[in-house]
VOMAR-303697 format. One line per 10 residues: for each residue x, y, z of N, C-alpha, C. Coordinates in steps of 0.1 Angstrom, whole numbers. Last residue first. Layout:
<nodes>
X Y Z X Y Z X Y Z ~ ...
</nodes>
This chain:
<nodes>
-104 -151 -84 -115 -150 -93 -110 -151 -109 ~ -78 -149 -73 -87 -159 -71 -99 -161 -78 ~ -45 -152 -94 -61 -142 -89 -70 -156 -84 ~ -23 -157 -103 -27 -164 -90 -38 -157 -86 ~ -11 -127 -118 -9 -143 -118 -16 -146 -102 ~ -1 -101 -139 -11 -106 -128 -13 -121 -129 ~ 21 -75 -151 15 -88 -149 9 -91 -138 ~ 24 -48 -150 31 -55 -160 24 -69 -159 ~ 7 -17 -142 8 -30 -142 16 -37 -150 ~ 25 14 -131 15 8 -143 17 -10 -141
23 43 -115 24 29 -112 15 23 -124 ~ 40 75 -115 30 66 -118 33 50 -116 ~ 45 109 -96 48 94 -106 37 86 -109 ~ 63 136 -86 49 131 -90 54 117 -99 ~ 78 157 -59 74 153 -73 64 143 -74 ~ 79 155 -32 92 160 -39 90 157 -53 ~ 58 153 -17 64 164 -18 77 167 -26 ~ 37 133 -44 43 135 -32 51 148 -30 ~ 12 120 -61 19 133 -60 25 135 -47 ~ 5 95 -85 5 102 -72 11 113 -75
-16 72 -102 -8 85 -103 -9 90 -90 ~ -18 37 -112 -21 47 -104 -11 58 -108 ~ -34 7 -123 -30 20 -127 -31 30 -116 ~ -47 -17 -115 -37 -17 -125 -32 -4 -130 ~ -54 -34 -86 -48 -21 -89 -39 -24 -101 ~ -81 -57 -90 -68 -54 -87 -63 -41 -93 ~ -109 -68 -85 -105 -56 -82 -90 -53 -80 ~ -122 -94 -88 -105 -93 -82 -105 -78 -80 ~ -144 -91 -102 -143 -97 -86 -131 -97 -82 ~ -141 -58 -116 -145 -72 -116 -144 -78 -103
-127 -35 -124 -142 -36 -122 -148 -48 -124 ~ -97 -27 -112 -105 -31 -123 -118 -36 -116 ~ -90 4 -101 -94 -8 -97 -99 -17 -109 ~ -68 32 -101 -78 25 -110 -78 10 -106 ~ -64 62 -84 -61 46 -83 -72 41 -92 ~ -45 92 -77 -56 85 -83 -52 69 -84 ~ -38 122 -67 -36 109 -62 -49 101 -66 ~ -50 147 -71 -40 143 -78 -33 127 -75 ~ -72 156 -58 -76 145 -70 -63 142 -78 ~ -51 180 -46 -66 174 -44 -72 168 -58
-21 175 -31 -28 182 -41 -44 172 -39 ~ 1 151 -16 -1 165 -19 -13 165 -29 ~ 10 128 8 3 130 -5 -2 144 -7 ~ 25 138 33 31 128 24 24 129 12 ~ 17 156 52 23 161 41 27 149 30 ~ -13 150 72 1 146 68 6 152 56 ~ -39 155 80 -29 156 89 -14 151 84 ~ -54 135 56 -55 145 65 -44 143 73 ~ -50 123 21 -48 120 35 -50 135 44 ~ -69 109 -6 -63 122 1 -61 115 16
-76 94 -41 -71 96 -25 -67 107 -20 ~ -103 86 -62 -93 97 -57 -89 93 -40 ~ -109 59 -84 -108 63 -71 -96 74 -67 ~ -126 41 -109 -118 53 -107 -117 61 -94 ~ -128 8 -117 -134 19 -109 -121 29 -105 ~ -127 1 -153 -120 2 -140 -128 10 -132 ~ -120 -24 -178 -132 -14 -175 -128 -14 -155 ~ -93 -28 -195 -99 -31 -186 -108 -20 -180 ~ -73 -44 -221 -80 -33 -219 -90 -35 -206 ~ -41 -60 -209 -55 -58 -216 -63 -45 -214
-20 -59 -193 -27 -72 -190 -40 -71 -201 ~ -11 -36 -199 -1 -43 -203 -10 -59 -200 ~ -40 -15 -207 -29 -18 -197 -23 -30 -202 ~ -61 9 -213 -56 1 -218 -45 -1 -210 ~ -94 15 -194 -81 21 -200 -73 9 -204 ~ -125 30 -187 -119 18 -194 -107 23 -199 ~ -140 40 -156 -133 44 -169 -126 30 -174 ~ -164 50 -135 -159 40 -142 -153 44 -155 ~ -160 71 -104 -168 68 -114 -161 55 -123 ~ -149 81 -82 -151 91 -91 -158 85 -104
-151 78 -48 -152 73 -60 -156 82 -70 ~ -126 84 -26 -135 90 -32 -138 84 -45 ~ -109 79 4 -112 76 -8 -126 79 -13 ~ -87 94 28 -104 94 24 -103 88 12 ~ -74 86 59 -72 85 45 -87 87 40 ~ -57 98 88 -72 99 82 -70 99 64 ~ -36 83 109 -40 92 96 -54 89 92 ~ -20 80 140 -32 74 131 -35 85 121 ~ 15 73 143 4 82 142 -8 78 133 ~ 35 55 141 30 54 153 21 69 156
40 55 111 51 61 119 43 65 133 ~ 5 50 108 18 53 101 26 61 111 ~ -23 35 106 -14 39 116 -2 39 109 ~ -55 49 95 -42 41 91 -31 46 100 ~ -90 49 90 -79 52 94 -66 44 97 ~ -109 61 61 -101 48 68 -90 55 78 ~ -138 69 46 -125 73 53 -120 60 59 ~ -155 73 13 -150 66 26 -139 70 35 ~ -178 89 -7 -164 88 -4 -165 80 9 ~ -194 94 -39 -195 87 -25 -180 87 -19
-188 103 -64 -189 114 -55 -190 107 -40 ~ -209 81 -81 -199 89 -83 -201 100 -72 ~ -219 54 -58 -222 63 -67 -212 74 -69 ~ -217 18 -50 -212 33 -48 -217 40 -61 ~ -215 -9 -55 -228 -2 -50 -227 14 -48 ~ -190 -14 -66 -203 -16 -73 -215 -8 -70 ~ -177 -17 -41 -176 -4 -50 -188 -5 -58 ~ -175 -31 -15 -185 -33 -25 -187 -19 -33 ~ -141 -41 -9 -150 -31 -9 -163 -33 -19 ~ -119 -50 -11 -130 -61 -7 -142 -53 -6
-97 -34 -14 -104 -43 -26 -116 -50 -23 ~ -94 -25 9 -100 -17 1 -104 -25 -11 ~ -76 -45 20 -92 -43 24 -100 -36 15 ~ -51 -39 6 -59 -51 3 -73 -52 9 ~ -49 -13 19 -51 -15 5 -57 -28 1 ~ -47 -23 48 -57 -13 41 -59 -14 29 ~ -24 -37 49 -38 -44 51 -50 -33 46 ~ -4 -16 43 -7 -29 35 -21 -34 38 ~ -10 1 65 -10 6 52 -12 -3 43 ~ -26 -11 94 -15 -6 86 -17 0 73
-59 3 111 -51 -8 102 -37 -2 98 ~ -86 6 130 -71 15 125 -63 -3 122 ~ -109 1 140 -109 -2 128 -96 4 122 ~ -109 9 169 -112 -5 168 -108 -8 151 ~ -75 30 174 -93 28 171 -98 14 166 ~ -52 28 196 -55 26 185 -71 25 185 ~ -22 36 214 -35 34 215 -42 35 201 ~ 9 20 215 2 31 210 -12 25 209 ~ 41 18 231 27 13 230 17 23 224 ~ 72 16 217 61 23 221 52 15 223
106 17 213 95 10 215 86 18 222 ~ 136 23 193 127 30 203 112 21 204 ~ 171 16 188 158 11 188 147 20 197 ~ 198 22 165 189 27 178 176 21 175 ~ 227 14 152 215 15 150 209 16 165 ~ 257 25 131 250 19 144 236 21 142 ~ 266 40 111 262 27 108 256 19 119 ~ 272 67 116 282 57 118 279 43 116 ~ 245 77 116 257 79 104 267 72 104 ~ 221 53 128 232 66 128 240 67 115
191 43 116 205 39 116 212 53 118 ~ 162 30 137 169 37 125 184 36 127 ~ 133 11 144 148 10 144 152 20 134 ~ 106 8 166 111 16 155 126 17 156 ~ 79 -10 173 94 -10 177 97 -3 162 ~ 50 -11 192 56 -7 182 72 -7 184 ~ 21 -27 198 34 -26 203 41 -23 191 ~ -12 -14 200 -1 -19 192 11 -14 200 ~ -45 -21 213 -32 -13 213 -22 -20 203 ~ -70 -28 222 -70 -17 211 -55 -11 214
-72 -52 234 -69 -41 242 -68 -27 235 ~ -78 -67 212 -87 -67 224 -85 -56 234 ~ -59 -67 195 -70 -61 194 -80 -60 204 ~ -26 -59 195 -33 -67 204 -49 -60 203 ~ -2 -64 171 -14 -58 174 -21 -67 183 ~ 28 -50 165 24 -62 169 7 -58 174 ~ 48 -33 139 36 -34 148 32 -46 151 ~ 79 -20 133 70 -32 134 61 -28 141 ~ 101 -5 109 91 -4 118 85 -18 121 ~ 131 9 99 126 -4 102 114 -1 112
155 27 75 142 28 87 135 15 87 ~ 177 47 61 174 35 66 162 38 75 ~ 192 62 33 180 65 44 176 50 49 ~ 204 55 11 212 58 23 206 62 35 ~ 183 52 -10 194 66 -12 203 67 1 ~ 168 37 13 165 46 2 174 56 3 ~ 151 12 28 165 15 26 165 24 13 ~ 129 -2 52 131 4 39 146 12 39 ~ 105 -22 62 119 -22 62 125 -15 49 ~ 76 -29 82 81 -22 72 97 -20 73
54 -51 94 66 -48 92 69 -38 81 ~ 28 -65 114 31 -55 104 45 -51 104 ~ 4 -86 127 19 -83 125 18 -74 113 ~ -22 -88 123 -18 -93 134 -4 -87 138 ~ -51 -72 107 -37 -73 108 -35 -79 122 ~ -78 -88 88 -74 -82 101 -60 -87 104 ~ -92 -103 65 -77 -94 67 -76 -85 78 ~ -108 -123 72 -113 -109 74 -104 -98 71 ~ -94 -146 63 -110 -145 61 -112 -130 61 ~ -69 -148 70 -73 -147 56 -86 -145 54
-56 -122 89 -64 -133 92 -68 -132 79 ~ -20 -112 82 -34 -111 85 -42 -123 85 ~ 7 -94 83 1 -107 85 -12 -108 89 ~ 22 -73 59 15 -75 69 8 -87 69 ~ 51 -54 48 43 -66 49 36 -67 61 ~ 75 -37 28 61 -34 35 55 -50 35 ~ 106 -30 16 97 -42 19 87 -35 29 ~ 128 -16 -7 120 -14 3 110 -27 5 ~ 157 -3 -19 153 -17 -16 141 -17 -3 ~ 171 18 -41 159 15 -32 157 0 -32
195 41 -49 193 27 -47 181 26 -37 ~ 201 64 -71 192 64 -60 188 49 -58 ~ 226 59 -88 219 74 -85 210 74 -73 ~ 232 34 -88 241 43 -83 236 56 -80 ~ 206 20 -95 210 20 -82 222 29 -76 ~ 197 24 -120 193 36 -113 200 32 -98 ~ 205 1 -134 210 13 -137 207 24 -132 ~ 186 -17 -122 201 -19 -116 207 -5 -122 ~ 157 -4 -106 165 -13 -117 179 -9 -115 ~ 148 -6 -72 153 2 -86 159 -8 -93
121 -23 -59 135 -24 -60 139 -15 -73 ~ 99 -27 -34 100 -19 -44 117 -20 -46 ~ 71 -51 -23 85 -47 -25 84 -34 -34 ~ 47 -64 0 49 -54 -11 65 -50 -12 ~ 26 -90 11 39 -85 11 39 -77 -4 ~ 10 -106 33 4 -94 21 19 -89 21 ~ 2 -138 43 11 -127 43 10 -117 32 ~ -23 -151 64 -19 -146 50 -9 -134 51 ~ -21 -176 87 -23 -164 83 -19 -161 68 ~ -36 -202 108 -29 -200 97 -33 -184 91
-25 -208 143 -34 -204 132 -27 -204 120 ~ -4 -218 161 -20 -213 165 -29 -212 154 ~ 16 -219 151 16 -229 158 2 -228 164 ~ 13 -209 115 18 -205 128 15 -217 138 ~ 18 -206 82 12 -212 92 19 -210 106 ~ 8 -185 55 19 -187 66 13 -196 79 ~ 6 -184 22 1 -186 33 11 -189 42 ~ 8 -151 3 12 -163 6 6 -168 19 ~ 10 -123 -23 3 -132 -11 8 -144 -8 ~ 27 -94 -34 25 -110 -34 19 -115 -20
34 -70 -57 26 -72 -45 23 -88 -44 ~ 65 -51 -64 58 -64 -64 48 -64 -54 ~ 80 -29 -89 70 -30 -75 61 -42 -74 ~ 108 -14 -99 100 -26 -100 93 -27 -90 ~ 118 18 -110 118 7 -101 108 -2 -106 ~ 119 37 -132 131 36 -120 132 24 -113 ~ 108 53 -159 108 41 -150 121 39 -145 ~ 103 88 -157 112 78 -160 108 64 -153 ~ 87 118 -172 83 101 -164 95 92 -168 ~ 105 147 -173 102 134 -180 97 121 -171
110 167 -157 101 170 -165 97 157 -173 ~ 134 156 -143 137 167 -151 125 169 -161 ~ 115 128 -135 127 135 -135 131 144 -147 ~ 89 116 -121 91 125 -133 105 131 -125 ~ 90 80 -120 91 91 -114 96 101 -123 ~ 74 47 -122 79 59 -128 79 71 -121 ~ 74 13 -118 72 28 -113 79 35 -120 ~ 56 -14 -130 66 -6 -133 65 7 -126 ~ 46 -45 -110 43 -33 -117 57 -23 -119 ~ 27 -74 -105 40 -71 -108 39 -56 -116
13 -96 -81 11 -84 -93 23 -77 -93 ~ 3 -127 -76 14 -118 -77 11 -110 -87 ~ -13 -148 -51 -17 -137 -62 -2 -129 -62 ~ -11 -169 -31 -5 -172 -43 -6 -160 -51 ~ -44 -165 -14 -27 -168 -14 -22 -173 -27 ~ -65 -140 -27 -63 -156 -24 -48 -154 -21 ~ -93 -116 -22 -76 -120 -23 -74 -134 -18 ~ -121 -117 -24 -110 -112 -33 -99 -115 -35 ~ -135 -121 -2 -139 -127 -13 -129 -123 -25 ~ -135 -112 30 -125 -116 21 -130 -125 10
-165 -99 42 -155 -109 42 -147 -109 31 ~ -170 -63 36 -173 -77 37 -160 -86 39 ~ -181 -27 41 -173 -37 41 -178 -53 40 ~ -192 -3 17 -193 -15 28 -183 -24 29 ~ -195 29 6 -190 15 6 -193 9 18 ~ -212 54 -14 -216 47 -1 -208 30 -1 ~ -44 17 -42 -43 -2 -41 -60 1 -36 ~ -17 29 -32 -25 28 -47 -26 16 -51 ~ -1 26 -16 -13 28 -8 -25 29 -24 ~ 25 20 -30 15 8 -26 2 11 -19
33 46 -36 31 38 -43 20 27 -42 ~ 35 61 -10 25 66 -22 23 57 -32 ~ 55 46 4 43 48 8 32 51 -2 ~ 76 48 -16 68 33 -17 56 36 -8 ~ 86 74 -10 81 69 -24 71 57 -23 ~ 92 88 13 78 87 6 74 79 -4 ~ 118 87 18 110 74 21 95 78 19 ~ 134 103 -11 131 100 1 124 90 5 ~ 138 107 -37 123 106 -33 124 103 -19
</nodes>
């Protein structure tokens, strides 16, 4: 699956923005991730999305942590140990620090963004591993637009949208910084749909996701996300298509919800 896997997984997660009324520290969402292998969808990994409070010398932040881990029986075939996390203002979900640490089948990459919102700059650190096991660093200063976010804070930000005010066909663009390049993500509201999940039958907002300027997500309306149509708007189901195949994400449990 290469390094497209968790990017596709965790992003499945007329609009208007609001203060954070949806996400609380202590929330924990657990998913099973399946991938199409030889024509069959096979559960290969567990994905967790967790929030926690982090106190610094100057303020209190919220840590948005997303991890993916292959089940042990798949480790010899394709071992995944991925971490994506963003440290944000708990009231606005504005990011201040982002980290991405991925290890997938021998492929390793670390990315870190430190935001300077006043100057609209991100100090970026990229670390990769050579074949001999040694690492090399690349540091950059990246100019960003005022509303540019990382992938994790964007996903949680989407959950604060006033989707109940949207009509089918309405869409919203977001700018996401990924691999030091700004990408345009488009979310399209398709309507409501009730689906059965491990946490019960849920009425959901059904959204389609597409990305311009990137080959990560493939197809038109092939990347779909279902958010509960309630005050928590938790992602309960997702379907994604990436260059090396397609897969699904299904919720297993949800705890610590704000509402």
